[in-house]
C-alpha positions, 0 to 999 in steps of 0.5 A: 174316257181311258187315255188309248196309248195306255190301252194300247200297250196294256194289249201289247203287254197281255199279248207278250205275256201269252207269247211268254207263257207259251215259251216263244219270249224269252225273258229278256224279250218280255223285258224289253217289249213292257219297256217299250210299251209301259202301262200306267194302269193298276195291276191286280188279280181277278178276284180282287177285281171282283172283290172292288166290283161289289164294295163299289156296288155296295157303297152305291146302293147304300147312296141310292137307299138313303135317297130312297129313305129320303125321298120315299113317301113322295114316290108313294104319293105318285110322284114318280119325277122327284125320284126320276130326278134324284136318280138324274142327278145321282148318275150325273154324279157318277159320270162326271166321278168316272171322266175325272177318276184319276184325279181321285186315285193314287192309281190309274183304273182300267177294268179294275173292278171299281170303273167297272161297276161306275160305269154300270150303275151310272148307266142303270140311274140314268136309264132308270131316272128317264124312264120315271121323268117321262112314263115309259113302260118297262118293255115298250119300243121307246124304253129300250130304245132309250137303254140302246143310247145310253148304252150304246154311247158308254159302250163307244166311249169306255169300250166296255165288252159287257156294255157292248154284248148288252147293246147287241142284245138291247137292238136285237130286242128292238128288233123283236119289238118293232117287228112283233107289231105287224103280221109280215114282221112276225113271220121274217122275224127268224130271219131278219135276227139271223141277219142282224147276227151276222151283221154283228159278227161280221162287223165284229171280226172286221173291227178286231182285225183293224189295228186303229180300232184296237180301244174296242179290240175286247168287246169286238172279240166277245161281241163276234162270240155273242153272234155266233150264237145268237145267229144259231138261235135264231134258225134253230127250229124249238127257238123258233117254234117256241118264240112263235108260240109265246107271241101267238098265245098258243099253248103247247106249241104247234108246227111252224110254216117252213119247219124243213128249213129251220131243221136244216138250219138247226142241223147245218150251222152247227156244221158249217161252224166247224168247217170255220173252226178248221179252215180259220184255226180258230177253237172258239168256233170249235167250242160253239159249234160242239155246244150248237151240236148239242142244242140240236140233239136236244132240240130233235129230242124235245119233240122226238123221242128215240129211248128214255132220257135217263138210258139216252143221258147215260149213252152220250155220256160215256160216247162223250168220255170216250171221244174226249179221251181218243181225241186228247191222245190223237192231238198230241201230235197236231193233225189236220190243224188241231192240236189239244195244246191251249192256244193263250195269244189270241189277236195275231195283230197284236201279236206281230206288233210284239215280234217286230218290237222285238226285231226293231230292239234287237236290231238297233246298231251298236253306236261306234263313235263314227258319226257320218253325214253334216255336209250340204250335198249329203255325202260324207261331210264333202262340201265347203264346211268340211 
C-alpha cells in the first residue's frame, strides 16, 4: 500500500502545477506549495512509465514461460492443479514484492509503470491459479465473483484507476450472469444495468467530493466517467435490442418490448448530460453528451435509413466541422457558462487546499523579537512570576 501522506502531497503538487500552468499561481507560490507538501515519489514522464510497464510485464511473462516449460508436461497430462499451484506461488511472490517494493528500489514508486505491471500481473496470476485449482469455467458466476473479489481488494488497497474500472465492469458482468438465468431477470436487465451504473456514478461523485478519501480520488473520477457511458449504454435501443437477440439466439434481431421507452432513453440521456454540463460546469459531461448524441444518431440509422451512408457521412462531417469552427469563434469570449479555453485542474477540493496553503504561507507574521505571555493569568506576564 502506498504512503497516504505522500499520495496526498503528490495530488496537491499536481493541482498546484495545473493552477500554475493556467497562470493562477506565480512561480514563487508554486515553489512554496511544493515545499509545504513534499513528495518523495519517483518522477518520470509518461513515455518512461509506459516503457517500464512493458519491460516489467515482459520480465514477468518470461518467468511464466520458464514455469510453463518446467511444468508443461504435467498440464498436457491433465493435471492442471500443478500449474495452478505454480501460479499461486508466483502471485504470492509478486504481492510480497509489491508490499516491500521500497526495500528493493532506491526510489519510491507510485504509478511509475513498474508497480502497475506488478499489481496487474499478480492479480491475473492469482485469478488464474484459483480457476485452475478449483476448475471454474471461463465465464461462470463463480469465476466472475472470484475475479471481482481479487480485483476489489487490490483496487481498494492500491487505489489503482484501471483496477477500479475493471472491478465495476466485472460486477456488471456478474449482475448480467445472475439475471440472465431467469426470464424475469432478462426482462429487467436493461433497467438493472442503468440502476447499477447510476449507483456507481453517484457513489463515485460522493467519494470524489470527500477529501477523506483522497487516496481513491483519481479512481473515483474515472469511474464516474465510465458510469456515465454505462448508464447511457444500458438504455440505448441498439444495445438492448442486440443483447436481447443474443440472449434469445434470434438473428436477425426483432423488435423488443417497450421499444418506445428505450428510444426515449436513447434521445433524452445525451440531452440530460448536456444540461448537466451547463449546470455543473464540467467538460466531462459535455464531451460524453456529444459522443452519446453521435451514437444515438448511429443507432437510428442502423434501423431507419434516410439517405445513403456516403451522403450522410459527408453531410454530417461538413456540419460538424462548420459547427466546430462557429463554436470556437463564439466561445473565445465565454458565453452561457462555456469557453474554448482548456481547464487543467479538475479537483476543486484539492484546489481549495492549495490556495489555503498559499494564503497561510503569505499571512505568517514575521518574528519581531518581542514575545508576550508567560504569566500564570495569561496577561502579558502580569503574575507573581513576572
